[in-house]
C-alpha positions as CSV (number, residue, x, y, z in Angstrom):
1,M,-33.7,-13.6,-22.0
2,I,-33.1,-16.0,-24.8
3,N,-33.3,-19.7,-23.7
4,R,-30.4,-21.4,-25.4
5,R,-31.0,-24.8,-23.8
6,G,-34.0,-25.7,-26.0
7,P,-37.2,-27.3,-24.9
8,D,-35.7,-30.7,-24.0
9,A,-33.2,-29.1,-21.6
10,T,-35.9,-27.1,-20.0
11,L,-38.0,-30.3,-19.4
12,L,-35.0,-32.0,-17.9
13,M,-34.5,-29.1,-15.5
14,R,-38.1,-29.3,-14.4
15,R,-37.7,-33.0,-13.6
16,R,-34.4,-32.7,-11.8
17,R,-34.6,-34.3,-8.3
18,P,-34.0,-32.4,-5.1
19,W,-30.7,-34.2,-4.4
20,A,-29.3,-32.9,-7.6
21,R,-30.1,-29.3,-6.5
22,I,-28.4,-30.0,-3.2
23,A,-25.3,-31.4,-4.9
24,L,-25.1,-28.3,-7.2
25,G,-25.4,-26.0,-4.2
26,A,-22.6,-27.8,-2.3
27,L,-20.4,-27.6,-5.4
28,A,-21.0,-23.9,-5.7
29,L,-20.0,-23.4,-2.1
30,V,-16.7,-25.3,-2.5
31,L,-15.8,-23.3,-5.6
32,A,-16.5,-20.0,-3.9
33,A,-14.4,-21.1,-0.9
34,S,-11.6,-22.1,-3.2
35,A,-11.7,-18.7,-5.0
36,G,-11.5,-16.9,-1.6
37,V,-8.4,-18.9,-0.6
38,A,-6.8,-18.1,-3.9
39,L,-7.4,-14.4,-3.4
40,S,-6.2,-14.4,0.2
41,L,-2.9,-16.0,-0.9
42,A,-2.3,-13.5,-3.7
43,K,0.9,-11.5,-3.2
44,P,-0.1,-7.8,-3.0
45,W,3.2,-6.6,-4.3
46,Q,2.9,-8.6,-7.5
47,D,-0.9,-8.5,-8.1
48,E,-2.3,-5.5,-6.4
49,P,0.4,-3.0,-5.4
50,N,-2.2,-0.3,-5.0
51,A,-3.6,-2.2,-2.1
52,L,-0.6,-1.0,-0.1
53,S,-1.0,2.6,-0.9
54,A,-2.3,5.1,-3.5
55,P,-2.3,8.9,-3.9
56,S,-5.3,10.4,-2.1
57,D,-7.7,12.2,-4.6
58,S,-9.3,14.1,-1.8
59,P,-6.9,14.5,1.2
60,S,-8.5,14.6,4.6
61,T,-6.3,17.6,5.5
62,T,-6.1,20.7,3.4
63,P,-3.8,23.4,4.8
64,S,-5.3,26.9,4.7
65,T,-2.0,28.1,3.1
66,Q,-0.6,25.9,0.4
67,P,3.2,26.3,-0.3
68,T,3.9,28.4,-3.4
69,T,7.3,26.8,-3.7
70,S,8.4,23.2,-3.5
71,P,7.5,21.9,0.0
72,S,10.5,21.2,2.3
73,G,11.3,20.5,5.9
74,I,9.0,19.0,8.5
75,D,6.2,21.4,7.5
76,G,6.6,20.4,3.9
77,M,6.3,16.8,4.8
78,R,3.1,17.5,6.8
79,F,1.7,19.1,3.7
80,V,2.8,16.3,1.3
81,F,1.5,13.6,3.7
82,P,-1.8,14.5,5.2
83,S,-1.6,11.4,7.4
84,L,1.6,12.7,9.0
85,D,-0.2,15.9,9.8
86,R,-3.0,13.9,11.2
87,D,-0.8,11.8,13.5
88,F,2.0,14.3,14.0
89,D,1.7,14.5,17.8
90,A,2.3,10.7,18.1
91,C,5.4,10.8,15.8
92,R,9.0,11.7,16.5
93,T,11.7,13.4,14.5
94,G,14.2,10.9,12.9
95,R,17.9,11.3,12.3
96,P,19.0,12.3,8.8
97,Y,21.6,10.3,7.1
98,G,23.2,10.2,3.7
99,A,20.8,11.9,1.2
100,K,17.9,11.8,3.6
101,I,17.6,15.3,5.0
102,N,14.4,15.0,7.1
103,A,12.5,12.1,8.7
104,M,9.5,11.6,11.0
105,G,8.8,8.1,12.5
106,C,5.4,6.9,13.8
107,I,5.1,3.6,15.7
108,E,1.8,1.8,15.9
109,R,0.6,-1.8,16.2
110,F,-1.2,-3.5,13.4
111,A,-2.4,-7.2,13.1
112,G,-0.6,-8.0,16.3
113,A,2.8,-6.6,15.2
114,L,4.7,-3.5,16.0
115,T,5.2,-1.3,12.9
116,E,7.1,1.9,12.2
117,T,6.1,4.2,9.5
118,V,8.9,6.6,8.5
119,Y,8.1,9.7,6.3
120,S,11.3,11.0,4.6
121,E,12.5,13.9,2.6
122,W,15.6,13.5,0.4
123,S,18.1,15.9,-1.0
124,S,16.8,15.2,-4.5
125,H,14.4,12.8,-6.3
126,A,17.3,11.1,-8.1
127,A,19.2,10.5,-4.9
128,M,16.0,9.0,-3.3
129,L,15.5,6.6,-6.2
130,R,19.2,5.6,-6.2
131,H,18.9,4.8,-2.5
132,Y,15.9,2.5,-2.9
133,R,17.1,0.8,-6.0
134,G,20.4,0.0,-4.3
135,K,18.7,-1.1,-1.1
136,Y,16.1,-3.4,-2.7
137,G,18.0,-4.4,-5.8
138,T,15.2,-3.5,-8.2
139,Q,13.9,-0.6,-10.3
140,G,10.6,-0.8,-8.3
141,V,7.1,-1.2,-9.6
142,R,5.4,2.0,-10.8
143,R,1.6,2.4,-10.4
144,G,0.3,5.9,-11.2
145,E,2.1,8.6,-9.2
146,L,4.0,6.1,-7.0
147,V,6.8,3.6,-7.3
148,Y,6.8,0.5,-4.9
149,F,9.9,-1.2,-3.5
150,G,10.1,-4.4,-1.5
151,P,10.0,-6.5,0.4
152,S,13.4,-6.3,2.2
153,Y,14.2,-8.4,5.3
154,I,16.2,-7.1,8.2
155,T,17.7,-9.8,10.4
156,N,19.1,-8.9,13.8
157,Q,17.7,-10.7,16.8
158,T,14.4,-11.1,14.8
159,T,13.6,-10.8,11.1
160,K,11.6,-7.8,10.1
161,M,9.8,-7.1,6.9
162,Q,10.1,-3.7,5.1
163,Y,8.5,-2.0,2.2
164,S,9.1,1.5,0.7
165,V,6.9,3.7,-1.5
166,A,8.1,6.9,-3.2
167,Y,6.8,9.5,-5.7
168,A,7.7,8.2,-9.1
169,A,8.6,11.7,-10.5
170,A,9.9,15.1,-9.3
171,H,9.1,15.1,-5.6
172,P,11.8,13.8,-3.2
173,F,9.4,12.2,-0.6
174,S,8.9,8.6,0.5
175,V,7.4,6.4,3.1
176,T,9.0,3.2,4.5
177,V,7.1,0.8,6.7
178,T,8.9,-1.8,8.9
179,A,7.1,-4.6,10.7
180,D,8.8,-6.7,13.4
181,V,7.5,-9.9,11.8
182,E,7.8,-11.7,8.5
183,R,4.1,-11.1,7.6
184,E,2.5,-8.8,5.1
185,P,-0.8,-7.9,6.9
186,P,0.8,-5.5,9.4
187,V,2.7,-3.7,6.6
188,R,-0.4,-3.5,4.4
189,Q,-2.5,-2.1,7.2
190,A,0.1,0.5,8.1
191,M,0.5,1.6,4.5
192,A,-3.3,1.8,4.1
193,R,-3.2,4.6,6.6
194,V,-0.7,6.7,4.6
195,E,-2.2,9.6,2.7
196,W,-0.3,11.0,-0.3
197,R,-0.9,14.5,-1.7
198,P,-1.6,14.2,-5.5
199,T,1.3,15.6,-7.4
200,V,-0.9,18.2,-9.1
201,E,-1.3,19.9,-5.7
202,I,2.5,20.0,-5.0
203,A,4.5,22.9,-6.3
204,D,7.5,22.1,-8.4
């Protein structure tokens, strides 16, 4: 490696006293701690939306028979979302409303908060996006095959935080996670467990 400090700088480095090395080490620790705090305070929705969820390149569940037509119904959702197929016995059928024609809800606890993950199928992709754009008041943030919406806050007796993620094109399927607290970690942990089928594996 080329020494760009020159011989005088090298000589000074050799003569540096031990207390100077200790001071430099302490400064490095302070800077590293500060960087860690800055990263922990970063808003995942603005800076790293993929931290919430991303399409699975190699789904953990591959049905023996893949649909030859567009997946639909509960079985279709189990194919589109391998995580729903994985946790199916612990989930319950939701009630359709409006353009939502099928739903499955799974309740778990993450980071000390109760969360509900709702997998949904919609009457059309356009209707699904209209719903979320109206609900969240935004076009959403697209990353790869997904579009992200949130947060939304639901206030009843307590305030709950909610995020939604949907396929960005063609496929009318989405996931909404609701946590019973105003904190992001429970939502992020719940979303991290959601597995999405890559669009190339979903028949149009």
